[in-house]
N, C-alpha and C positions, 0 to 999 in steps of 0.2 A: 825831402820829406822822408821821414822814417816811419815805417808801419811796424807795429809790434804784431807780428804774425803768430807768435806763440800763444797769446791770450785769445786771439781770434780763432785759432785752431782748437784751442782747448774748449772754447764755447761751442764751436761747431761739432766737436767730438761728443760733448755732453748732450747737445740737442739731438744729434744723429743717433747716439746710443739710447737716449730716452725714447725716441721715436721707434727705434728697432725693438726695444724692450716692450713698448706699448703694443706693437704689432704681434709680438710673440705672445703676450698675455691675451690679446684679443683672439688670436688664433686658438689659444688653449682654452678659452672660455667657450668658444663655439665648436670645439672639436668633440667628436663622439667619444663618450667614455663607456667602453664595453663593460657590461655587468652580466654575469652569468645568472640566469633565472631558471629555477627548477620547474619543469612541467609535470605535475602530478596526475597520474592516471590510475584509477582503481577499477579492476574488472570484477564482476560479481556473477555468481551462478544464475542463469535464467530460471525463473520460478516456474515449476510445473505443478499442475493440479490434476489429479487423476481420480475420477469417481470409482469407488470400490462397490458401494451399494447405495441405492436410492433411499430417499426419505419415504418411510412406509407407515401408513396409518391403519392398515388392515382392512377388514370388512366392516363397514358401518351400516347402521339402520337407515333406510331411506326416509324415515320419519325424523331425521335430524332437523330440528326446528331452527328458525331464525335466531341467531345469537347463541345457540348451543355450541360448545367448543370441545374439541379433542386436542390435547396438547402432548406433543412428543418432545422430551427433553433432549438436550445436546450432550448427554453424558452416557457412560457405559457402566452398567447396563442401562438401557433406556427406561426412563420413568414415564408412565402413561397417566395422564389425568383425563378422566372421562366422567364428568359430573352428571351427564344426562343418560348414562348407561346405553350409549349408542354403538359401542364397539362389540361386534358379535364374534370376531375371531380374526384369523390371519396373523400376519406378522406386523408388529409395531416396533419400529426402529428408526433411530436417527440416521441421516445420510452419513456415509463414511467416505472421506476423501483422503488421499495421500498428497501431502505438500512437500516438495523438494525445493530448498532455497539455501542461500548462504547462511551459515551458522552465525549467531550473535548479531544479526541484523534485525531491526524492528520491521515488522510486517504490517500491512494494512489489509484487513479482511473485511469484506462487506458483501451483503446480499442485495441484489437488485433485479430488475427486469422480471418481476414476479407475475406469473400467469396462472390464474385459477381456472376452474372449469365448472360445469353444471352442478349445482347444489352446494357449493362451498366457496370460501375464499381462504387464501393462505396469508399469514402475517405473523408479527411478533417473533421473528427469527432469532435464534440464539446460536452462538458458535462456542465450541470448546476445542482449543488447540493444545495438543500435547498434554492431555489430562489436566488442563488448567480449570478454572471455574467457568461455569456457563455464563456467557456474556452476550448482551444484546449486540447484534451486528447488522441490523437492517437500516435504521435511520442514521446511525453514526458508525464509522469503522471501528472494528475491534483491533487492537494493536499489540499483539504479543511479540516476544522476542523469538526469532527463528532458531531452530536447530537444523542440522543438515536435512533430515527427513522426519516428518511427524504426521500424526493422524489428526485430521480436522473432522469433528463431528458437528453436524448441523441439525438443529431441531426447529420446530415451528408449531404455530397454533392453527388448526383448521376450524373455521367458523361456518356454521350452517347458514344458508340463505333461504331456506324453506322451499327450494325448488328441486331437491334431490329426486332422481329417478333411478331405477335399477340399471346397472351397467358399470363398466370400468371407465373412469375419467382421470386422465393424467394432467396434472399441472406441472409447472416447471419454474425454475429460478436460476439466476446466474450467481456464481460465487467468484468474486474478483479478489485475487491475492496479489499484492504489489509491495514494493519497497516505497515507503512514503518519501 
C-alpha cells in the first residue's frame, strides 16, 4: 500500500493555515483599538455682582393711593415717572451694580425674591447692562453679552396699596446673574 503523503500534508497545511489565519483574524477583531480622545475643559471667570447704590424712590406722599405708581427707569440719568405727584423729594435713582464676568459670554440676568413693605409693592423690574436698552428682567431673563466688567442698572415700578403710613420702609429683591 502506497500512501501519497504529499497531498495529505498539503491539505493538512492548508487547513491548519486557514485555522491559524482564522484565529489571528478573530483575535484582531476582538482586540482593543486604542483611539486618542481629546478631553475639552473650559474655565470661566466666576461672576461677581456688587451693589454700588440701592434702588431709591425718594420721599413719597403717604397719600399714595391704591394703584398709583412711581416708576424709576433703569438708565442713567434716571427717568422718574410720577403721574400722581407723590414724590416730594429725596433721591430718585436706579440701583447700580457692578458685574464682573468672562467677556463675550452670554449672561442671564433676572430679578426675583421680591419683598415689598407697608404701603407699596414692587414690580415691573427693568435692567440695563453696559448702557444697553432698558429691558424687562423680572418674568423672563435678560440675556446680554458680557464684557469683563460692566455696570448693571435696575429700575422698577412702586405701586401704592392704600396703606402707607409715615416712616422708612425698605423692600428688597435678588439679582441673579449667571451663564445660561
